[in-house]
N, C-alpha and C positions, 0 to 999 in steps of 0.2 A: 938280215938285221932283225931286231926285236921291235914289234909293234903291237898295240892293243887293237884287237879285232872284235867288233860287235857282230855276233852271228844271229841274233834274234832278241826279242824282248827278254830282259834279265839274263841274257847269255853273252858273255864276252870273256876273253882271256888274252894273255900275251902269247903271240905266235912268232915263229920265224917266217919272214916274208922276204921276197927279193929286194935287194938294195935298189933304190930308184936311180935311174940314169937320166941326165938332163937332156931333153929334146931341144931342138932348135928354139932359141928364145927363152930357154928355161935356166934355172939354177937349182942345184941341190943344196939343201940347208942342213947343217948339223944342229939339231933341235936342242935348245938349252932349257926352255921352260914353256909349259902349256897350261893355260887356265881351263878349269872345268866349269861349265856354265849350265844354266837351266835348259838350254836347247839340247845339250848333250844328255842330260837326265831324261828329257822327253824321248829321245831316241832309245835310251836304255829301257824305258818302261813301255815303249811302243806307242806312245801317245802323240808323237810328233806328226802334224798334219801332212808334212811332205811324204810320209810313208804311204798314206792312203791316196794321195794325189799323184803318185807315180814319179815324184821328183827325187826320191831317195829310196834305197832298198838295202837289205842285208845280203851278204856281209858288207860292213862298212868300217872305215877308220875315222874316228872322231878327231876333233881338235882344230879349232879355228882361232883361238887366242894364243899366239905363240911368239917366241923370239928365238933367235939363233945366229949362226955364223955361216956365211956362204962357203961351201966346201968345193964346189965344182960348177962349171957353167957349160952350156951347150953351144952349138954352132950359132954364130952371129952375135954372141954376147961378149962385151968387153971383159977381158980377163981381170981387169982391175977390180971387178966385183968380188973376186976370191979373197976371203979373209974378212970381208966387211960384216959388221954386226947389223942385223936387220930384223924387222917384223914385216908381216905381209897383209895386204888387203884380202879379206875373205871373199869378196865379190869379184868374179871373173866374167865379164861380159864377152859377147862374141866379137866385139870390136867393129862390127859392120852395120848394125841396125841403126835406126833413127835415134834411139835412146842413147846408145853408146856414142854416136857421133856428136851428140849434144852434151856429152860429159856425164851422162847418167847411167854408166855401166852397171851400177848397183841395182838397177831395176830392169835390166835387160831381160826380156822374156826367155831367152835361151841361156841365161847365165848359169855358170857353175858356182858353187859356194864351197870353198875348201873345208872338207870334213863335215859338210852339211848337205849339199845338194849336187846331184850329178855324180860323175865317177871320178872326182878329184879327191884322192885320199887326204886325210887330215894329219895333224902334227903329233898325234900320240904315238910316236915312233922315234927311233934314233935319227932318222933322216926323212926329209920331205922335199919333193920336187914341185916348184911353182914357177909361173912365168916371171921373168925379171921385171916386167912392167908392173907387177903387183907389189914389188918390194919397196920398203921405206927404210932409209938408213937411220941407225940409232947413234946418237952422240955418246961419248964416253960417260957422260953424267946420267945416262939412262941405262941402268943395269938390266940384267935378264928379267928380274921380277917386274920392273917397270915396263920393259918391252912387251911382256905378255899381258900387261894391263892397258896397252894402247888401244886395242880393239874395243873393249867395253868402254874405255874412256872416250873414244870417238863418238860412240852412240850417245853418251851422256852429255858431252860437250855440244853436240848438234841439238839435243833437246833444250839445253840452256840457251843456245843461240836462237832457237826458234821461239823461245819465250820472250826474247828481246828485252831482257832485264836491264834496269838502270839502278844506280845506288839508292834511289828513292823508292824502289819497288819492294813489295813483300811477296814471296813465292812460297807455295805449299807443294811439297813433293810427297806423293803417295807411294809408299813402298820403300823402306830403307834397306833394300838388298844392295848388291854390288852396283847396279846401274843407278839406283836412287841415291846412294851415298856419293857416288862419283858426281852425279848431277848436283848434289848439295855442295860438294867441294867447289865445283866450277861456278855455281851461283854465288857462293860466298866470296869467291875471288872477284866476281863481277860487282861486289859491293851490296848485293841485295840482302834483305832480311830473310833468313831461311827458316822455314818450318817443315818438319817431317811428320808424317802420320804412318804408323805401322801397327800391325796386329799383335805382335808378340812383345812382351816385356824385354826379352833378351835383345831383340833387334833395336828397340828404342834405347835401351841402356848403352848398347855399343855406339849408337849414333851420338848419344850424350857424351860418351868418353872421347869422341873425336872433336868435341867443342861445340856441338849443336845443342844448345840449351832448349830450344823450342821443339820438343818431341812430344807427340800426342798419340793417344789411341783415337779411334773414331768417336768414341763416347765422350772423350775429354777435350776434343778439338774446340778451341775458343771461337767465339763469334767475331771474327776479324775480317776485314776486307783483304782478299788476296788478289793481287794484280795479275798473277799467273799461277796456273796449277799444272804440274808435270805428273802425269800418271805413269809411274814406273812399276806398277803392281801387276799381278796376274789375277786380280779379283774381277769377277763378271760385273758387279754392280758399281765399281768405282768410276768407270768412264762417264756414266751419267751423273754420278755424284760430283765429279770434277766440274762439270758444266754448272751445277747448282752452286758450287762453292766459289767459283771465280767471279770477280767483279765485272759488272757491265763494261763492255769495251775492252775486256781483258783477253788473255790468250790461254788456251788449253793445249798442252802438248802430250801426245800419246806415244810412249816409247815401250810400254809394257804390253804383253799379250795374254789374254785369258785363254783358258782351255776350250771355251765355247763362246758363241757369239755374244757380244755386249750390245745392248740397245741404248741409243741416245735419242732424246726427244729434240728434233731439230728446231722445234718452235722455241725452245729455250736458247738455242744458239742464235737464232735470228732476232728474237725479242730482246736479248741482252747484247746484241751486236758483238758476239764473241768470235774470235778467230781460233779455229781448231787446226792443228798441224799434226801429221803423223811422221814418225821417224823410223825408217826401216834399218838403216845401215850406218856403220861408222865411216864408210869410204870417204865422203867429202870432208871429214873432220880429223883424219889421221895425222896430217902434218901439224895442224894446230895443237893436237893433243901431245905429240912428241915434244913440241916446243914448250908447252906448258909444263910438262914433266922436267925437261932439261933445265928450265929456268927456275924451277921450284915454286911455280905459281900454285900448284897443288902437288901433294905427296900422298898417293893412294896406297903406299906399301903396307900401312896398318890393316888394310882390308884382307890381306893374305894371312889366313889362319895357320896354314901349314904347307910345306912342300914335300911331296911323297914320291916314291919310286913308281915306275911304270906298272909293276905288278900289284900295286894298290889301287889301280884305276877302277876296277869293278867295285871294290868296297866303297870307294868315294862316290861313284855314281849311285850306289845303293843307299847313300846317305850316312855312311859310317864316318865318324870323325877320327882322325889319326890321333894316337897318343901324344899328349902335349900340345894339341892344336889350340891356337888362340881363339878369341871370340869373333874374329872377322868372318865374313860370309864366303870368302873365296879360297878354294884349294888349288894349288899349283902342282903340276907333275913335272919332275925332272927326269927325262928318259935316260940320263947318264948314271943315275943312282942305281945301285944294286942292293 
């Protein structure tokens, strides 16, 4: 089958690789849609920390935001899975450690991450093999594009849940990229007054087109009390700025990651009585995200600027925009396109 294989920094191509076979407890998926995200770009540039930490290595197959249909199952799996439309959890714990047994497989020390960590190939291919235990069924109202947006949506939903927003709250979201905009959608659905802060005029204008009128640059941000701040950026200085901006007794949620360490003055946390929460994974939020999409609570499809073929993956990772691409921040790959 055809798959995109990353062989080194700035080196990747579509190759013919063996078709996956479902091992015991696994399913093989016909991949229909894959989202390209910032983590994939960091692997493409060689900047991803997992590479230097020994958690990931080249060659590798990217792709952890995906949707598709079950084509085959392995030993011990109910054949009723065949034909079902699904998406999958990225985080695969070992299932035996203390964290996994407590329901925290997404922080298992020995976890694999599909298309990210360990030797579990990702979804930028015609087919993908994953444990059935990681699959989540998609209802008919959640199409392939929405299915591939469940994983980023789960991260954003968890960030909003961690902010504990009420309809009386005002929330500031730093970074109007895919995660930030999804968080804004979930926060709006929760009834909060949503403000977004971004560096580029383009990202702020796109957020405004989605109905978010309170969009600011760091220089124009108004002096308002923010009951919660969600940092969905990759800026080194914004984690500390988030603590400065949040109201005393408020909540700060960190779902973005900078390329180098960010410093926070914990005296500000303590003296303002601020609760700070980190969000690593979508895992605990996947089912709620699917439900929100299915019920139309949020519709993130405008975030998808274009859907391209597998052989356009390298160009996408390099930052090239497909002809006719819209203003959204997300590019999808459909491995079935030629």
